[in-house]
VMD Tcl script that draws the C-alpha trace (Angstrom):
set ca {
  {-0.17 -0.16 -0.05}
  {1.37 3.43 -0.72}
  {0.56 6.30 1.31}
  {0.57 10.00 0.10}
  {1.87 12.39 2.77}
  {1.48 15.99 1.63}
  {3.56 18.88 3.66}
  {3.62 22.52 2.89}
  {6.70 24.41 3.22}
  {6.62 27.96 2.00}
  {5.27 28.27 -1.83}
  {5.78 24.80 -2.94}
  {4.34 21.27 -2.09}
  {6.68 18.44 -0.95}
  {5.27 15.00 -1.81}
  {6.56 12.08 0.30}
  {5.77 8.67 -0.68}
  {5.98 6.00 1.92}
  {5.93 2.46 0.97}
  {4.51 -0.10 3.58}
  {6.22 -3.21 2.88}
  {4.28 -6.39 4.54}
  {5.33 -9.91 4.88}
  {3.30 -13.09 5.61}
  {4.34 -15.16 8.70}
  {3.33 -18.40 10.06}
  {2.95 -18.71 13.89}
  {2.27 -21.95 15.68}
  {0.25 -22.51 18.93}
  {0.88 -25.78 20.66}
  {-0.40 -26.08 24.31}
  {0.63 -22.69 25.90}
  {3.32 -21.71 23.61}
  {3.56 -19.63 20.54}
  {6.66 -20.08 18.07}
  {7.81 -19.37 14.56}
  {8.84 -22.89 14.07}
  {6.36 -26.01 13.64}
  {6.51 -28.11 16.56}
  {8.07 -31.33 16.13}
  {5.36 -34.22 15.00}
  {6.23 -37.15 12.79}
  {4.14 -36.55 9.30}
  {3.04 -40.07 9.42}
  {1.13 -39.15 12.79}
  {-0.93 -36.53 11.18}
  {-4.53 -36.90 11.28}
  {-6.03 -35.43 7.87}
  {-9.67 -35.91 8.33}
  {-12.54 -36.27 10.56}
  {-12.42 -39.90 10.14}
  {-8.85 -40.48 11.23}
  {-9.61 -38.30 13.98}
  {-12.63 -40.26 15.28}
  {-10.54 -43.48 14.92}
  {-8.32 -42.69 18.00}
  {-9.24 -41.91 21.48}
  {-9.28 -37.87 21.67}
  {-7.00 -38.36 24.79}
  {-4.40 -39.46 22.58}
  {-4.34 -36.56 20.02}
  {-2.87 -33.26 20.22}
  {-3.89 -29.97 18.42}
  {-1.67 -27.51 16.99}
  {-2.79 -24.30 15.61}
  {-1.16 -22.57 12.43}
  {-1.77 -18.82 12.32}
  {-1.02 -17.05 9.00}
  {-0.34 -13.28 9.80}
  {0.44 -10.38 7.69}
  {3.17 -8.16 9.64}
  {5.21 -5.17 8.80}
  {8.69 -6.04 7.01}
  {10.54 -4.70 9.94}
  {8.62 -7.36 12.40}
  {10.76 -8.94 15.11}
  {9.57 -12.18 17.01}
  {11.60 -11.86 19.62}
  {10.58 -8.29 20.55}
  {6.78 -9.17 21.09}
  {5.36 -10.00 24.31}
  {2.99 -13.37 24.67}
  {-0.01 -11.05 24.99}
  {1.06 -9.34 21.73}
  {1.45 -12.76 19.67}
  {-2.01 -13.87 21.13}
  {-3.42 -10.40 19.99}
  {-1.93 -11.33 16.42}
  {-3.28 -14.79 16.47}
  {-6.66 -13.56 17.22}
  {-6.37 -11.02 14.08}
  {-4.96 -13.64 11.84}
  {-6.25 -13.61 8.37}
  {-6.25 -17.56 8.12}
  {-6.26 -20.25 11.21}
  {-5.51 -23.86 10.47}
  {-6.02 -26.40 12.97}
  {-3.49 -29.43 12.84}
  {-4.12 -33.00 14.78}
  {-1.64 -35.41 15.76}
  {-1.78 -38.92 17.17}
  {0.51 -38.66 20.37}
  {0.69 -42.62 20.75}
  {0.84 -45.26 18.41}
  {1.35 -48.99 19.54}
  {2.10 -48.09 22.92}
  {5.21 -45.70 21.95}
  {5.19 -41.99 22.22}
  {5.62 -40.50 18.74}
  {5.99 -36.60 19.87}
}
mol new
graphics top color blue
foreach p $ca { graphics top sphere $p radius 0.5 }
foreach p [lrange $ca 0 end-1] q [lrange $ca 1 end] { graphics top cylinder $p $q radius 0.2 }
display resetview
């Protein structure tokens, strides 16, 4: 998005163009943490549809939420508070829930 800012100085007009550069980031919420990196789950433990989810005891599944967010180009994750990150997640343009099986054949696969 380009913004036009007009400033008058004596008899002439100075036009300043400011370019807002945005980028898309993915934030991942797993349990009580928010990170830029996808938590480690084996891909074969991913539940891709409702039938897969219903086949397992809900006690043996974990949910990870992926938030797709537009931020300014100068965004620095480490400078954000947890509350700021939660607010950004609440205003995300897209949210994707991922479900994973946490135990298969009595072995922990997280």
